[in-house]
C-alpha positions as CSV (number, residue, x, y, z in Angstrom):
1,M,92.3,86.2,80.0
2,T,92.6,89.8,79.5
3,A,93.3,92.0,82.3
4,T,94.6,95.7,82.7
5,F,95.4,98.1,85.6
6,E,93.9,101.4,85.6
7,V,96.1,103.9,87.6
8,E,95.1,107.3,88.1
9,P,97.7,109.0,88.0
10,T,100.6,107.4,86.3
11,A,103.1,110.1,87.7
12,G,102.6,112.2,90.6
13,L,104.6,113.5,93.4
14,I,105.4,110.3,96.0
15,D,103.0,111.3,99.3
16,E,100.1,111.4,96.9
17,P,97.8,109.0,96.6
18,I,97.0,106.8,94.0
19,G,94.1,105.1,92.1
20,V,94.9,101.0,91.3
21,R,92.3,99.3,89.8
22,L,92.5,95.9,87.6
23,R,89.9,94.7,85.3
24,G,89.1,91.9,83.1
25,L,89.8,88.9,85.3
26,Q,87.9,86.1,86.2
27,P,85.1,86.3,88.9
28,D,86.0,85.0,92.0
29,I,89.8,83.9,91.6
30,R,93.1,84.2,93.5
31,V,95.0,87.8,92.3
32,V,98.7,88.6,93.6
33,V,99.7,91.7,92.9
34,E,103.0,93.0,93.4
35,A,104.7,96.6,93.4
36,E,108.3,97.1,93.1
37,A,110.4,100.0,93.0
38,Q,113.7,100.6,92.3
39,A,115.1,103.0,95.5
40,G,118.3,104.9,96.3
41,V,121.8,103.5,94.3
42,G,120.6,99.9,93.0
43,R,117.9,99.3,95.4
44,K,114.9,97.3,95.3
45,W,111.9,97.5,97.0
46,R,109.5,94.7,97.5
47,S,105.4,94.4,98.3
48,R,102.5,92.0,97.3
49,A,99.2,91.2,98.2
50,E,96.5,89.1,97.9
51,F,92.4,89.2,96.8
52,T,90.1,87.4,96.0
53,C,88.5,89.0,92.8
54,G,84.7,90.0,92.8
55,P,81.7,89.2,90.8
56,A,82.5,92.1,88.3
57,G,86.2,90.8,87.3
58,M,87.4,93.8,88.7
59,I,90.0,94.4,91.4
60,D,90.1,98.3,93.6
61,L,92.6,98.6,95.9
62,A,90.8,101.5,97.8
63,R,87.6,99.1,97.6
64,D,88.5,95.0,98.0
65,P,90.7,93.9,100.7
66,A,94.2,92.8,100.6
67,I,94.2,89.3,102.3
68,A,97.5,88.6,102.6
69,G,100.9,89.6,102.1
70,S,102.6,93.0,103.1
71,Y,99.7,94.3,104.3
72,E,96.2,93.4,104.9
73,G,92.6,94.9,105.3
74,T,91.9,97.7,102.8
75,D,94.0,99.6,102.3
76,P,94.1,102.2,98.8
77,M,98.1,102.9,99.3
78,G,99.0,99.6,100.7
79,L,101.5,98.1,98.1
80,F,103.0,101.9,97.9
81,W,103.8,102.1,102.4
82,S,104.2,98.3,102.6
83,M,107.1,98.1,100.5
84,A,110.6,96.3,102.2
85,A,113.8,97.0,102.5
86,P,116.6,94.9,100.7
87,R,118.7,93.1,103.6
88,N,121.2,96.0,105.0
89,V,119.1,99.2,104.2
90,R,117.1,100.2,106.8
91,Q,113.6,101.3,106.1
92,R,113.9,104.6,106.2
93,D,116.4,105.0,103.4
94,F,113.9,104.7,100.7
95,L,115.0,107.3,98.4
96,G,118.4,107.3,99.9
97,R,120.2,110.6,99.4
98,T,118.8,111.3,95.8
99,L,115.7,113.6,94.8
100,N,114.8,111.7,91.3
101,P,111.5,109.8,90.6
102,V,111.2,106.7,91.4
103,E,109.9,104.3,89.2
104,V,107.5,101.9,90.8
105,N,106.0,98.5,88.1
106,L,102.8,97.5,89.3
107,S,102.5,93.5,88.6
108,A,99.3,90.9,88.5
109,E,99.9,87.3,88.6
110,V,97.0,84.3,88.3
111,A,98.0,80.9,89.2
112,G,101.9,81.3,88.4
113,E,101.4,83.5,85.4
114,I,101.7,87.3,84.9
115,V,98.0,88.7,83.2
116,A,99.4,92.6,83.6
117,S,102.0,94.8,84.5
118,V,101.9,98.5,84.4
119,S,104.3,101.1,85.9
120,L,104.2,104.4,87.2
121,R,106.5,107.3,87.9
122,R,106.3,108.9,91.9
123,M,108.7,112.6,92.2
124,V,109.7,112.9,95.1
125,V,109.9,116.9,94.4
126,G,107.4,118.8,91.9
127,P,108.4,120.6,88.8
């Protein structure tokens, strides 16, 4: 299975919507998509959502509902807003006191094996 992420845009402002699709999957399988971001000083934030792949072998976060995970239902930005804070970090302190871009890594897992991954960059301020 050769799965690939399609992310548009791969770089943008942190509050801009992102389109995330995963193609090249087998139909009707369960897929776990995870997001991880290094935000603030040494803090990793994580979220995950489980999907059932459609008959075309594709998952589109704007169309397909998460059936379990950090959020449920259809939400194109669910993986981003549902990232959980590490212990002893307040949820509102996502960025800490920095204006540095945030690197977000997405990965897709099928039956315990990572089948696709991609990195994107979220900027706190424009150029």
